[in-house]
C-alpha positions as a printed Julia matrix, in Angstrom:
75×3 Matrix{Float64}:
 -149.72  73.72  275.66
 -147.42  71.79  278.01
 -144.54  74.09  277.06
 -146.67  77.14  277.87
 -147.43  75.75  281.34
 -143.74  74.98  281.92
 -142.74  78.47  280.78
 -145.36  80.03  283.04
 -144.2   77.92  286.0
 -140.57  78.79  285.36
 -141.36  82.52  285.12
 -143.4   82.37  288.33
 -140.58  80.64  290.2
 -138.04  83.15  288.88
 -140.24  86.04  290.01
 -140.63  84.58  293.5
 -137.08  83.39  294.14
 -134.2   85.78  293.37
 -131.57  83.04  293.83
 -133.23  80.8   291.25
 -133.65  83.78  288.92
 -129.95  84.65  289.21
 -128.93  81.05  288.52
 -131.2   80.75  285.47
 -130.15  84.14  284.08
 -126.48  83.24  284.47
 -127.03  79.84  282.87
 -128.81  81.37  279.9
 -126.24  84.15  279.53
 -123.4   81.6   279.41
 -125.31  79.45  276.94
 -126.13  82.39  274.64
 -122.52  83.6   274.94
 -121.33  80.24  273.61
 -123.84  80.51  270.75
 -122.58  84.01  269.9
 -118.88  83.18  270.03
 -118.19  85.34  266.99
 -118.95  88.46  269.06
 -116.31  90.22  271.1
 -116.96  90.47  274.83
 -117.97  94.1   274.45
 -120.34  93.34  271.57
 -121.91  90.52  273.53
 -122.47  92.66  276.62
 -124.33  95.24  274.5
 -126.3   92.44  272.82
 -127.16  90.88  276.19
 -128.22  94.21  277.67
 -130.81  94.76  274.96
 -131.95  91.18  274.32
 -131.85  89.77  277.86
 -135.58  90.28  278.59
 -136.77  88.45  275.5
 -134.17  85.68  275.89
 -135.08  85.14  279.53
 -138.77  85.05  278.62
 -138.39  82.72  275.64
 -135.92  80.36  277.26
 -137.07  80.39  280.9
 -138.35  76.81  280.67
 -134.98  75.66  279.32
 -133.23  77.46  282.17
 -135.61  76.01  284.74
 -135.03  72.46  283.49
 -131.26  73.03  283.69
 -131.66  74.41  287.24
 -133.77  71.41  288.23
 -131.15  69.03  286.83
 -128.37  71.0   288.57
 -130.09  70.8   291.95
 -130.85  67.1   291.47
 -127.16  66.39  290.8
 -126.09  68.52  293.77
 -128.29  66.56  296.2
């Protein structure tokens, strides 16, 4: 249940703040790219285009926690 609340909070923040959304999306794209290193750049871009919505939804809490850590280190 705690994960659901964190995911909901992360999604709400992303929907309200385009800068945070861009940071989280970029973070997740880079992370997924590293996980899919066997794909060529072209293959990955097609993969990302079609799977981005579900990845962003499923991993928004992970991205938010990374953003929070990033901003804490930058302060």
